[in-house]
BANUNU-547331 format. One record per atom (N, C-alpha, C, CB): x, y, z. Coordinates in steps of 0.05 Angstrom, whole numbers, plus 32768, in hexadecimal, padded with zeros to 4 digits. Glycine has a CB too. Layout:
<rs>
XYZ;...
</rs>
This chain:
<rs>
875480A684E6;876880A984CE;8771808D84C8;878380BE84D6;876E808384B0;8777806A84A6;8796806C849C;8764805F848F;87A5805884A3;87C1805A849A;87C580418488;87D6805B84B4;87CC8044846F;87CB802E845E;87E7801D8464;87C880388440;87E380028466;87FB7FF2846C;88027FE18455;87F77FE28485;87F57FE28440;87FA7FCF8429;87E97FD58412;87F57FB38431;87EB7FC483FC;87DC7FCA83E6;87C37FBA83E3;87EB7FC783D1;87BE7FAB83FA;87A57F9883FA;878F7FA58409;87AA7F7A8407;87917FBC8410;877C7FCA841B;87807FCA843B;87607FBD8413;87937FBF8446;87997FBF8462;87A17FD8846B;87AE7FAC846A;87967FDF8484;879E7FFB8490;879F7FF684AF;878880148489;87AC800A84BE;87AB801084D7;879A802684E1;87C2801384DF;878D802584F6;877F803C84FC;87838040851A;8761803A84F3;878C80578524;8792805A8542;8777805D8550;87A580758548;877380528567;875B80538576;875F806A858C;875480388582;875A80818585;875980988598;8742809B85A3;876080AF858D;873F80A885BE;872780AA85CD;871280BA85BF;872C80B685E7;86F980B985C4;86ED80A985DC;86EC808A85D6;86D080B385E4;86EF807985EB;86EF805C85E1;86D4805285ED;870B804A85EC;86BC805F85E7;86A3805485F0;868D805A85DD;869B805D860A;8696805885BF;8686805B85AB;8676804485A7;869480628596;866380448594;8654802B858F;86618018857F;863A80308582;867B801E8574;868A800D8566;86A280018574;86928019854F;86A48007858F;86B47FFD85A1;86A97FE485AE;86B9801285B4;86B47FCC85A6;86A77FB185AD;86BB7FA485C3;86A37F9D8591;86AD7F9485D2;86BE7F8485E3;86CB7F6E85D8;86AF7F7A85F8;86E37F6885E6;86F47F5285D9;86E97F3785E4;87147F5685E0;86E67F2485D5;86DA7F0A85DA;86EF7EF885DE;86C87F0085C5;87037EF485C9;871B7EE485C9;87317EEF85BD;87177ECD85BE;87477EE685C9;87627EEE85BF;87747ED785B7;87717EFE85D4;877C7ED685A1;878F7EC18599;87A87ECB8591;87857EB28584;87C37EC58599;87DC7ECE8591;87DF7EC68573;87F27EC385A3;87EA7ED78562;87F27ED38549;880F7EC78548;87F07EED853A;88117EAC8540;882A7EA18540;88427EB18533;88287E888533;88587EAE853C;886F7EBA8533;88717ED9852F;88747EAE851C;88627EE28543;88627F008549;88677F078564;88487F0D8542;88717F1D856B;88787F268587;88607F2F8598;888C7F3D8585;884E7F3B8589;88357F478596;881E7F468586;88387F63859D;881B7F358572;88047F358561;87EF7F22856F;880B7F2C8543;87D57F2D856B;87BF7F1B8575;87A87F1E8562;87B57F238591;879A7F05855E;877C7F058551;876A7F088565;87747EEB8541;87597F1D8563;87457F218579;87297F1F856E;874B7F3D8588;871A7F11857A;86FC7F0E8574;86EE7F238586;86EF7EEF857B;86DA7F328579;86CB7F488587;86AD7F3E858A;86CE7F658575;869F7F49859A;86847F4385A1;86717F478588;867C7F5485B8;867B7F578577;86687F5A855E;866B7F44854A;866D7F768550;867D7F31854E;86857F1A853C;869B7F1F8526;866C7F11852D;86A57F388526;86BB7F3E8514;86D77F388524;86B87F5D850A;86EA7F318515;87067F2C851D;87177F458515;87117F11850F;872D7F488526;873E7F5B8521;875B7F508525;87377F738532;87707F5D851B;878B7F588525;87957F6F8532;879E7F4F8510;87A37F698549;87AF7F7F8556;87CE7F78855C;879F7F858570;87DD7F90855F;87F97F8B8566;87FF7FA0857B;880D7F8D854D;880B7F918591;88127FA285A8;88027F9A85C3;880C7FC185A1;88057FA685D6;87FC7F9F85F0;87DF7FA485F1;880A7FAD8605;87CA7F9385F8;87B17F9385F8;87A37F9E8613;87AA7F7B85F0;87B87FA08628;87AF7FA98642;87A27FC78640;87C97FA88656;87AE7FD8862F;87A17FF4862C;878A7FF38620;87B18007861E;87807FE08612;87677FDE8606;874E7FDE861C;87687FC485F6;87537FD38632;873F7FD38646;87267FBF863C;87357FF3864C;872F7FAC862F;87187F998628;87077F9F8610;87057F98863E;870C7FB58605;86FC7FBF85ED;870E7FC885D5;86EA7FD785F5;87067FC485BC;87147FCB85A2;86FD7FD98592;87217FB08591;870C7FED8583;86F67FF9856D;86F67FE78555;86FE80198562;86DC7FE2854D;86D87FD08537;86D67FE0851B;86BF7FBE853D;86E87FE2850B;86E77FF484F4;86D37FE584E1;87067FF884E7;86CF7FCB84DE;86BC7FBE84CF;86A17FC684D3;86BE7FA384D3;869A7FC784F0;867E7FD384F6;867A7FEC84EB;86787FD58511;868D7FFF84F2;868E801A84EA;868B801C84CD;86A6802784F2;869C800F84BC;869B8012849F;868180098492;86B180048493;86757FF384A3;865B7FEA8496;86477FFC849C;86527FCE849E;8646800B84B3;8633801F84B9;8637803784A6;8635802684D5;864D803D849D;86538053848C;8647804E8471;86708057848A;864980348467;8642802A844B;8626802C844C;864D800D8444;861680258460;85F880258460;85EC803F8461;85EF80178477;85FB80548466;85F1806F8468;85EF807C844B;86048081847C;
</rs>
């Protein structure tokens, strides 16, 4: 379920289980977003980058890549 957060196409999408789909990618690099309490720019093994907010410890080293999922849906 996508939750719109602006008029520029940005959205949030909760990552509910299972967390072992083909779109769950390993976290390669994490950089803090300046001037935020818990914001991170995260690089994934697929080459895409995402922004996260909150504690990453519950992620278990993987995040769901909506860009990979969206690209796969477009090609079908």
